[in-house]
C-alpha positions, -999 to +999 in steps of 0.1 A: +211-436+015+173-434+010+177-399-005+197-414-034+170-440-040+146-411-043+168-395-070+169-428-089+131-431-086+124-395-098+148-399-128+132-432-136+097-417-136+109-387-156+123-409-183+092-430-184+072-400-197+092-400-229+076-430-246+088-421-281+124-425-268+116-461-259+106-469-295+136-451-310+160-467-285+147-502-292+149-496-330+185-483-326+195-512-305+179-538-329+195-521-359+229-522-342+227-559-334+213-567-369+242-549-386+268-565-363+254-600-367+251-598-405+287-584-407+300-614-387+279-638-407+294-625-439+330-627-424+324-662-412+310-674-445+319-711-450+342-710-420+337-730-389+359-708-368+384-680-370+413-681-344+392-705-324+362-683-323+329-696-339+300-677-353+279-686-323+306-672-301+305-639-321+267-636-319+268-642-282+296-616-280+275-590-298+245-596-275+266-596-243+285-565-254+253-546-260+241-554-225+274-546-208+278-514-227+243-503-215+255-510-179+288-492-183+279-462-204+275-432-181+271-395-182+283-386-147+315-370-159+296-348-184+270-340-157+298-329-133+316-309-160+284-291-170+277-282-134+312-268-131+309-248-164+275-234-154+288-224-119+262-245-101+289-266-085+291-242-055+254-246-047+256-283-053+284-287-028+265-271+001+237-296-002+237-323+024+245-350-002+276-365-018+277-349-053+292-380-069+265-403-055+239-378-066+251-379-102+253-417-100+218-419-087+204-398-115+224-418-141+211-451-127+175-438-130+181-430-167+199-463-173+173-485-156+146-473-181+168-479-211+179-514-199+144-525-189+125-512-219+151-513-247+182-533-241+167-564-224+139-567-251+165-563-278+188-590-263+159-614-259+148-608-295+183-612-308+188-644-288+156-659-302+165-650-338+202-659-339+208-680-308+228-674-276+252-694-255+233-698-223+255-701-192+253-728-167+250-721-130+286-723-120+314-705-102+326-692-136+293-675-142+297-659-107+331-646-118+315-632-149+289-613-128+316-600-104+338-589-134+308-570-149+302-552-116+339-543-114+338-531-150+309-508-142+329-493-112+360-488-134+340-470-161+321-448-136+353-438-119+371-431-151+342-409-163+341-390-130+378-383-131+376-369-166+346-348-156+366-333-128+391-320-153+365-293-162+378-274-132+409-267-152+397-271-189+364-251-186+347-275-211+331-309-211+329-322-247+361-343-242+345-366-216+322-385-240+345-383-270+376-397-253+359-424-234+339-436-264+370-435-286+392-455-262+363-479-252+355-486-289+392-493-296+405-510-265+374-525-248+365-545-280+331-528-281+329-531-319+356-556-329+368-581-303+404-579-292+408-616-305+412-602-340+435-573-332+471-571-344+497-579-318+507-543-312+472-531-303+464-563-284+495-559-262+487-522-257+452-531-245+468-551-216+482-519-201+449-500-201+417-506-181+393-506-210+395-543-219+386-551-183+352-533-187+336-556-213+361-577-233+375-597-204+341-603-187+328-617-220+359-638-223+350-653-189+314-659-199+323-676-232+349-697-214+377-684-237+402-681-208+411-705-180+398-704-145+431-689-132+431-663-160+395-654-149+408-649-113+436-628-127+411-606-145+392-600-113+424-592-094+435-567-122+401-550-120+404-546-082+439-531-086+426-506-112+396-497-090+418-490-060+442-469-082+415-450-099+397-442-066+430-429-052+435-407-083+399-395-080+404-385-044+436-367-053+421-348-082+390-339-061+412-326-034+429-303-059+396-293-074+382-283-039+412-259-035+403-243-069+367-238-057+380-221-025+403-199-045+376-188-069+348-188-044+365-171-015 
């Protein structure tokens, strides 16, 4: 396990050398929050609430979504697909490491820099400017933390499964495009599912994307009951088990393809 911590450390140190990226990343995050908050302020003009959601709820939603998206966004699928396309997958597989954990370790190193030096400062600044619903120390907050962790696992597994399709598709552009498209639409990354038409809202219940950010924020903001929060956690666990089984099956087929091509 220590070898993966070394990969995290090395990627963290590498990303620290690009100081200009910090400035650009912070400015981008602040701009995104600024636009989102001002849009919702305009939409809530002279309204106390819309569908039971207040402006304070929406501001907290924007800040929380920014933080959760930073945790869940990952490039491990693209990294795997690029390795497959370049032909480096064969040499990677003979190394005494688990290739999935290797990509996760590198991704965590990149992500830690962004979260520590861009996302957290942006969230603090936004909270000071526009306010934020602070949580109490409660079992509900613990459920929120668990749901966020589960959401991260779901997104990582989805990303990795899509990355493995490069063994058959010989390309990698689709990983980021499809995940961003479906996450933006069904995870409520831009517009919360509270305001969706019934058809899209019902469709989101059959997909894992709402479990990644929308439902955890629902738990945090106390917009669902305690039993509904437990149901969210249970649904996440079911999806994680199912996705891990799919990942194992796809990887098993991919290994056969490597053997066929590699001899």
